[in-house]
GUDREN-525020 format. One record per residue (C-alpha): x negated, y negated, z. Coordinates in steps of 0.5 Angstrom, whole numbers, plus 500, padded with zeros to 3 digits. Each point is the difference from the previous one (the first is absolute). Example, Ala and Ser with C-alpha at 12.3 -4.5 7.8 and 13.67 -1.06 7.14 Angstrom:
2
475509516498493498
END
This chain:
542
330712428494502505493497502496501506494497502496500506495494502496499506501493502503500493493502497499507496497501493505505498506500504503506497494505499500505501506502503504497506501507504493502499498493503505498505499505506497495505503494505496495496502503493508500502499493502496498494505503496506497503497493500498501492508502499502493502494495498498504494506504497505495502496493499494501495500506496503500493500492500497498494504494499500493501497499507497506503505503505507501502501493503498497493505503495506503504500494505499496494506502497504499506497493501501499492508502500501496506497494497495498505495500494500500493494502495498499492496506499502506497497506504506505502505495498499495506502494495506503498503505506503494504503495494507499501505501495501492500500494504504493499496494501502494504503497493504506498494503495501507500493504499501507499495506500500504493497506504505502506496503505505506501499502493492499500500504506503506496496499494494501504502505504497506496493504501497497494501493503497503507494502496499493498501497506507496499505504504502496506504506503494505500496497506503500506503507499493502499497498506506501505501508497492501500500497508506505501497506497493499504504499506503507499493503499498497506506503504499507497493500502501498508501507502493502498496495503496501507501494504496498506503497506507500500502503494507499500500493501494499494505504495506496502496494499499502493507503499503493502495497495502504495508499501499493501497499493505505497505495503497494497499504493507502500502493502496497494503505495507499503500493500498499493502505496507502498499508501494504503498507502499503507493503500498503507496506498492499498500501492507501499505496497507501498505498494506498505500492499504497506502493500496494504505501506498507501492498500501495505504505504493504499496494502504499507499507501493500500499494504505503505495506500494496501504496506502506503492503500498493503504500506498507502492498500497503506493498499499493499492501499500505494506496497496494500494503498503504494504493498494496500497505495506500495500492500494497496496497505499494496508499500500500508500492501505495501507503500497507497497505506501506503508500502502503506506505500505495502497495495501505494507502502502492500496500493505506498506496502498494496500505494506503502503493500497498493503507497507497502499493498497500493504506498507497500503493498500494504503495495498492501501498493500492499501499507506505501499506505507502497497501493502507497496504495503505496496505497494501505497507501501499508506498504500493505498500507505502505500497507498507502494499496498494503501502507495506498495495497501496506499506505494503496497493500501499507495506501496498494493497500499494505494495500494503502501507497495503495503501494497504493496495496495500495493496499495499495493503502493499496500508499505506500506496500507501497501494497496494497499493503501497493506504497502505505506496502506495498497495504493501497503500493503493502495496503496495497501496494507502496497499493496506501503504505504506499506498504503493500503497506508499498503494501506504503496502506497493501507497501501505506495496504504494505497493500494500504498508500493500502500507496501496494495495501495505503500505494503496493498494496504498494494499495499502494506501497502507496505500495504506497507499496503506504501497507493502502497492500497498507497494503497505506494503501498505506494497504494505501500502508505494501498493502497501507507498504499503507505505502504500493501506496495501494503504494494503497493500497496503494493498502500502508499507502504502505504494501507501497504505504505504496506503503501507498506501504504496505498494503502496506503494496504505496503503506502494503503497494504507499502498507502493498504502494504506504502495505502494495504505496503503507502493502495499505497494496496496506497507502498501492497493499496501507497506496499496494496494504496505503497503493499493498496498507496507499498498493498492502505497496501494504507498498506499505504505503507502497502503506505496504501495494507502499499504493506504497500507497498497493495496503497505504499505494497495496495499505499507501499501492495495500496503506500507497498497493494496503498505506500506497497499493495505497503506505504503494506498503502494495504504495504504505502493503502497494504507498504500507502493499502501494496495496497505495507503497503497494504493501506504497500505506500495505492499500495495498496494503502493501497494502493502497494496499497501493494496497501499492494498497495496504504495503508501500502503506507503501503501507507503498498506496505506499496506499503507497495505502504506498495505502501507502501501507497507501495502494501506496496507502493499496500504493494504502504503506506501496496503494496505504505502505507499496506500505503506502507501499504496505495495501501492501499496494493498499502493496504495504507499497502494503
END
């Protein structure tokens, strides 16, 4: 798939006309093209769906499949894509889904259903390959641009930008789809599908290429000027800003750590860190993997580092205040919202956590027979508690800070988990406490309280669930912890909270999700670009 857009602060009437080669022949032109490659091709173009950006639906599927939100609307199958195969209530009653998600996804993975807006597998693939190709086009034009000042630094800054976002795109494909394509030439694809681990390897390659460039920047002034024009001005607030080369390298290390963490298993099923999952598409994290995560995260994002963020703006933005993010689509009265806060999300807050008090209230009740019933509503812009993290708004322009890639909290929780898994429990708990302090949770520290491995992992799981919500990570966590796999294969979620009707609250429910761990390649790609001889399977056999 290919698409190229060029915007000046995201504002060009016809981003494809008449030709890229004819228009992009100056420093300002190549910077505008590089910006549009990401914020338009990657996050905006093609998104004729529920919400209005990449962060409403592809991120939404992650939060749905991770069971932190639910839905009852039919748009793009959001009310069906995350329904488990069955669940068993406290009294032993078994409730079965008449349309299992695995078969549903494959039934709707056709070009006709894509045209009708009902193929969930299509959207993330569309935008990430559009971003990737637009970066390829940008790179192909760099050599002919007459830069002012330190030309090498300016060209290298744009090159690092494209390499970073190509790494991001490949990471998104390799972390979600069973197979993908390596496409590194402008306007050219190939029919040699490779397994997701090869796509992740390509992601790592581009992240490392970007880091190499950044470590060699010679003119900080010219670097800062170009990057300050590549990142939209309206996002350069809060945690968003013009990253120094060192900050950017730390962002890269966080993403390299994420690529390892989310693409291997680290089972924690029914409080059992020794649980075994059979039939998974990826192997279990080895001690060496945890050490690699620890080393990368140790050199990852630190408190005070700028990261890549998004904000709403009154004009020329890349997502809207009311519908551009999962958070916005969840904020407000749950009887009218697109997404509904899940009881399985709320149960992860510890007693006294100010983040719960500041962001959620438990009325009115929303009822749904297939586990989506909830007592909870997300408060628009929080309730005003000073120093406490706010989960979102759908009315205040610029108030919600969207994390596009890594964050301090994510990096610190990777340090926590890696240390705990490697036996450094107290060190790991210290990192966990740091995140709770950073978000203003106001709950007692767990470091120094004598927690064992199971107790420490339980704290870690709860904190990742509540601290990293709406950041496109929830499904990855549920997958690697083993929860999304069939109970007969060692998976499942135990001790879940489920509301039945308006008043029957079950607190020890067993849920068998039985989801695909990696999605099949979209039918649109397979039909138009049939696999070559020797290609990897485009349908997940597990």
